[in-house]
C-alpha positions in Angstrom: -0.1 0.2 -0.2 1.5 3.4 -0.8 2.0 5.6 1.6 1.0 8.9 -0.4 -1.9 10.9 0.0 -3.3 12.8 -2.5 -5.6 14.5 -1.1 -8.0 17.0 -3.0 -9.5 20.2 -1.3 -12.3 22.8 -2.1 -10.9 25.9 -1.8 -13.7 28.2 -2.7 -14.8 29.2 0.8 -11.0 30.5 1.0 -10.8 32.2 -2.5 -12.4 35.7 -1.9 -10.6 39.0 -1.1 -12.8 40.6 1.9 -13.3 37.2 4.7 -14.8 37.0 7.5 -16.2 34.3 9.7 -15.7 31.0 7.5 -13.8 32.2 4.7 -11.1 33.8 7.4 -11.1 29.8 9.0 -10.8 28.5 5.5 -8.1 30.5 4.9 -6.2 29.8 7.9 -6.7 25.8 7.3 -5.2 26.1 3.6 -2.1 28.0 4.8 -1.8 25.8 7.6 -2.6 22.6 5.1 0.0 24.1 2.9 3.1 24.2 5.5 2.3 21.1 6.9 2.2 19.1 3.3 5.4 19.7 2.2 6.8 16.3 2.2 6.1 15.2 -1.6 7.1 11.6 -0.8 3.7 11.8 1.7 1.3 14.1 0.6 0.2 15.7 -2.6 -3.2 18.1 -2.8 -5.3 19.4 -5.3 -7.2 22.2 -4.8 -10.1 22.5 -6.4 -11.9 25.9 -7.5 -14.5 27.6 -9.6 -12.2 30.7 -10.2 -8.8 31.3 -10.4 -7.0 31.9 -6.9 -7.0 35.1 -5.4 -2.8 36.5 -5.3 -2.7 35.3 -1.5 -2.9 32.0 -1.7 -0.7 29.6 -0.8 2.0 29.2 -3.8 1.7 26.1 -6.2 4.8 23.9 -5.7 4.9 20.4 -6.9 2.8 18.9 -4.3 0.6 21.5 -4.2 -1.1 22.4 -6.7 -4.5 24.5 -8.1 -6.8 23.4 -10.7 -9.6 25.4 -11.5 -13.1 23.2 -13.2 -16.6 24.3 -14.0 -19.1 25.4 -14.4 -19.1 27.7 -11.7 -22.8 27.6 -11.8 -23.7 24.5 -9.3 -20.5 23.5 -9.1 -20.5 21.8 -5.9 -23.4 19.5 -7.4 -22.7 19.2 -10.7 -18.6 20.3 -12.0 -17.3 18.6 -8.4 -18.8 15.2 -8.3 -17.9 14.7 -12.1 -14.4 15.5 -11.5 -14.5 13.8 -8.5 -15.7 11.1 -10.3 -13.2 11.2 -13.4 -10.6 11.2 -10.7 -11.2 9.1 -8.4 -8.5 6.9 -8.7 -6.7 10.0 -8.4 -7.7 10.8 -4.8 -8.0 9.0 -1.2 -10.0 11.8 0.4 -11.9 15.3 -0.2 -12.5 17.7 2.1 -14.5 20.5 2.1 -14.1 23.8 4.5 -17.8 24.3 3.6 -20.7 22.6 5.4 -21.6 21.6 1.1 -20.4 18.1 0.1 -21.6 16.4 -3.4 -24.9 14.5 -2.7 -22.9 12.1 -4.5 -18.9 11.6 -4.1 -17.3 9.0 -5.6 -14.1 9.8 -3.1 -14.5 9.5 0.9 -14.7 12.9 2.0 -14.9 15.1 5.1 -16.7 18.4 5.5 -16.2 21.3 7.6 -19.5 22.5 9.6 -19.4 25.9 12.0 -22.5 26.3 13.4 -26.0 25.0 13.1 -27.7 28.7 13.9 -29.5 27.7 10.6 -31.8 25.7 12.4 -32.0 27.9 15.4 -33.0 30.7 14.2 -34.4 29.7 10.6 -36.4 32.9 10.3 -32.8 34.8 10.1 -31.4 32.9 7.0 -33.0 34.3 3.4 -35.3 31.5 1.7 -32.6 30.2 -0.8 -29.6 29.8 1.8 -32.2 28.9 4.5 -33.0 25.8 2.1 -29.4 25.1 1.0 -27.9 24.9 4.4 -31.1 22.4 5.8 -31.0 20.5 2.8 -26.9 20.0 1.6 -25.4 20.4 5.1 -28.0 17.6 6.3 -26.3 15.1 3.3 -23.3 16.3 3.7 -23.2 15.1 7.0 -24.6 12.4 7.1 -22.5 11.0 4.2 -18.9 12.4 6.0 -16.4 10.1 7.1 -16.0 12.7 9.8 -16.7 16.5 10.1 -14.5 19.1 11.2 -16.3 21.6 13.3 -15.0 24.7 15.8 -16.3 24.1 19.0 -17.7 21.6 21.6 -20.9 23.4 21.8 -21.2 23.4 17.9 -20.2 19.4 18.1 -23.0 18.7 20.8 -25.6 20.2 18.6 -24.2 18.8 14.9 -24.6 15.4 16.9 -27.8 16.2 18.1 -29.2 17.5 15.1 -28.4 14.8 12.6 -27.4 11.9 14.7 -24.1 11.5 13.9 -21.4 9.4 16.1 -19.7 11.8 18.6 -16.5 9.9 17.8 -17.2 10.9 13.5 -17.2 14.8 14.6 -13.9 16.0 15.4 -13.2 20.2 17.1 -10.7 21.8 15.4 -11.2 25.3 16.9 -9.8 29.0 15.1 -7.1 31.1 16.2 -6.4 34.8 15.9 -5.2 35.9 12.7 -5.0 39.4 13.3 -1.9 41.4 11.5 0.0 44.2 13.1 -1.0 47.6 12.4 1.7 48.9 9.6 -0.4 51.6 8.5 -1.1 54.1 11.3 -2.0 56.8 8.7 -4.6 55.4 7.4 -6.1 54.1 11.2 -5.6 57.9 12.4 -7.6 58.3 9.4 -10.4 56.0 10.1 -10.5 57.9 13.6 -11.3 61.0 12.2 -13.7 59.6 9.9 -15.8 58.3 12.9 -14.6 60.6 15.2 -13.8 57.8 17.8 -12.9 58.5 21.1 -9.8 56.3 21.7 -10.4 54.2 25.2 -13.4 55.3 25.6 -15.4 53.1 23.8 -17.3 49.5 23.6 -16.9 47.8 20.5 -18.6 44.8 18.8 -17.0 43.3 15.8 -19.3 41.1 13.4 -22.1 41.3 10.7 -24.8 43.8 12.0 -28.1 40.8 11.8 -30.5 39.9 14.5 -29.4 36.6 16.0 -26.4 38.8 17.2 -28.8 40.4 19.8 -27.6 44.6 19.4 -30.7 45.7 19.9 -30.0 44.2 23.4 -26.9 45.9 23.5 -27.5 49.2 22.3 -30.5 49.1 25.3 -27.8 48.1 27.8 -25.6 50.8 26.6 -28.2 53.6 27.4 -29.2 52.0 30.7 -25.3 52.2 31.4 -24.6 55.7 30.4 -27.2 57.0 31.7 -25.9 55.8 35.5 -22.5 57.1 34.5 -24.2 60.5 33.9 -26.1 60.4 37.0 -22.4 59.3 38.5 -20.6 62.4 36.7 -23.2 64.6 38.4 -22.1 63.9 41.5 -18.8 63.8 40.8 -19.1 67.2 39.4 -21.0 68.9 42.4 -18.2 67.2 44.9 -15.2 68.4 42.4 -15.9 71.5 39.9 -12.9 70.6 37.7 -13.7 66.8 36.9 -13.9 66.3 33.6 -17.1 64.0 32.5 -16.3 61.8 29.8 -19.2 60.2 27.2 -18.7 56.4 26.3 -19.6 55.7 22.5 -20.7 52.5 20.9 -18.9 51.0 18.2 -20.2 48.6 16.0 -17.9 47.5 12.9 -19.1 45.2 10.4 -20.6 45.1 7.3 -24.5 45.3 7.8 -26.0 42.2 7.3 -29.3 40.4 5.7 -32.9 41.6 8.1 -30.8 44.7 9.8 -33.3 47.0 9.4 -34.5 47.0 12.8 -30.9 47.5 14.3 -30.5 50.4 12.3 -34.4 51.4 13.3 -33.4 50.9 16.8 -29.9 52.9 16.6 -31.9 55.8 14.7 -34.4 55.9 17.9 -32.0 56.2 20.3 -31.4 59.4 22.3 -27.6 58.4 22.4 -27.5 57.7 18.2 -25.0 60.3 18.0 -22.4 58.1 20.4 -23.4 54.8 18.8 -21.2 54.6 15.5 -21.3 52.1 12.9 -18.2 51.8 10.5 -19.2 49.0 7.9 -17.1 46.6 7.1 -13.3 47.1 8.3 -9.6 45.5 7.3 -8.1 43.4 9.6 -5.3 45.8 10.6 -8.1 48.7 11.6 -9.8 45.5 13.1 -6.5 45.3 15.4 -6.6 48.9 16.1 -10.2 48.9 17.5 -9.6 46.3 19.4 -6.2 47.9 21.6 -7.7 51.2 22.0 -11.5 49.9 23.4 -12.7 49.9 26.9 -14.0 46.3 26.2 -15.4 44.7 23.5 -19.0 43.0 23.9 -20.5 40.2 21.8 -23.9 39.1 23.0 -25.4 37.0 20.5 -27.9 35.0 21.2 -25.7 32.0 19.5 -22.6 31.7 18.5 -20.4 28.7 16.7 -17.4 30.0 18.1 -17.0 33.9 18.5 -13.9 34.5 17.1 -14.1 38.7 17.9 -13.9 37.4 21.8 -10.9 35.6 21.2 -9.5 38.3 19.1 -10.3 40.4 21.9 -8.5 38.3 24.6 -5.2 38.2 22.2 -4.7 42.2 22.2 -5.5 42.3 25.9 -9.0 43.9 25.4 -11.7 42.0 28.4 -14.3 40.6 26.4 -18.4 40.6 27.6 -19.8 37.5 26.2 -23.4 35.7 26.4 -23.4 33.0 29.1 -24.9 30.7 26.2 -23.2 28.8 23.0 -19.8 28.3 22.7 -18.4 31.5 24.4 -18.0 30.7 27.2 -15.4 27.8 26.1 -13.7 30.1 24.4 -13.4 32.7 27.0 -12.8 31.1 29.7 -12.1 33.0 32.7 -10.4 36.0 30.8 -14.1 37.8 30.1 -17.2 38.3 32.1 -20.1 36.5 31.3 -23.6 37.8 30.8 -27.1 36.5 30.0 -28.0 37.8 26.5 -31.3 38.2 26.8 -31.1 40.8 29.9 -29.8 44.6 28.9 -29.6 45.4 33.3 -27.3 42.3 33.3 -25.4 43.3 30.5 -25.4 47.0 31.3 -23.4 45.8 34.4 -21.0 44.2 33.0 -20.0 47.2 31.0 -19.8 49.3 33.9 -17.8 46.7 35.8 -15.0 46.9 33.1 -15.2 50.7 32.9 -14.3 51.1 36.3 -11.6 48.4 36.6 -8.3 49.0 38.8 -5.0 48.6 37.4 -4.6 45.6 39.3 -7.6 44.3 38.1 -6.8 44.6 34.9 -3.6 43.1 35.2 -5.1 39.5 36.9 -7.4 39.8 33.1 -4.1 40.1 31.3 -2.6 37.0 32.9 -5.8 34.9 32.2 -6.2 36.2 28.8 -2.5 34.9 28.0 -3.3 31.8 29.6 -6.7 31.1 27.5 -5.1 32.2 24.3 -2.6 29.4 24.5 -5.2 27.0 24.0 -6.0 28.3 20.5 -3.5 28.2 17.6 -4.1 27.7 14.4 -0.8 24.9 13.6 -3.0 22.5 15.8 -5.9 23.4 14.3 -4.1 22.6 11.3 -2.4 19.4 12.5 -5.8 18.6 13.9 -7.5 18.6 10.3 -4.9 16.7 8.6 -4.5 14.4 11.1 -8.5 13.2 10.3 -7.4 13.5 6.8 -5.3 11.0 6.8 -7.0 8.5 8.9 -10.0 8.6 6.3 -7.1 8.3 3.6 -5.6 5.4 5.0 -9.1 3.1 5.8 -10.1 3.8 2.2 -6.8 2.4 1.1 -7.9 -0.5 3.1 -11.2 -1.0 1.7 
């Protein structure tokens, strides 16, 4: 039996310019697999694409090659399965970095499922997207030799939803991929454009969509701001020269589907001038925002992982997160947990972070480093590669 393992990879999830969420995960995993499969006597990888690879993909080499197959339309259910059928003798295992795998595959495959939010919140997805997620993911999971997911929470939900054996669901969590700030002038221009006060804002990073629970976050921000204003008024009476600080709430991310309710809530807020929406931001600007925030807030109703909370920890900014879904396992002791359905509880967490002492901040920093060490892209890449190798070797024996 040959020791050489031929791996086919669906690279489309990573093959975009402005990456968010699963795109970032797929891109990082692709780079890790490239680094881990350099030995041409052990591995040969073919990355299958609907379009030409973007410029920042790993470079080609003898045992790492890109192949564009078409037609691009109906790629997963037409072009891909035909290719796998005609080339089935060339591949030992197929890996897709998305929920979707061919309905029929001549090659054993490993699929990826980030979360099952579409089952918990079906009304928050477009009809076509919901159909694909519910129907395509169902058979993708059922027929996969193994399923990759990103948290223990997601693993349990996939098991419950699809009755997939727990042993066949592998957790390979994301890590932090934020670049250093290399364009300080661009960052300064960003601060000026949006009139953001450094060190005096709470930060949300992510798409503006209903399940992110932003309306409760806005209400909590209003409650906290009223409380802070009353506190500052008392201090002004005691100290005539006391200068007030007005906190801001920065919502950094693109506007998602069904976001009108969130936009209307911002417009109706008495603090709308202190609620700042930036739209999509680059990773460099994201790092700068994390670094200068008083805290980050991710009080989603459900998260498969919640990468902004880990990114926040990585730069030393405390995250306030929901006490539900995957978020407690991601932040551990390095953040504050709140009930996302209780704005007053979220407001109390905002208040606590706003008044943190220097010693409390140092304690958080120690916990943050310990928590962050659990998540590395190298570990994730090795976990996925080991899974692919097991499936390939099993296929060779049968």
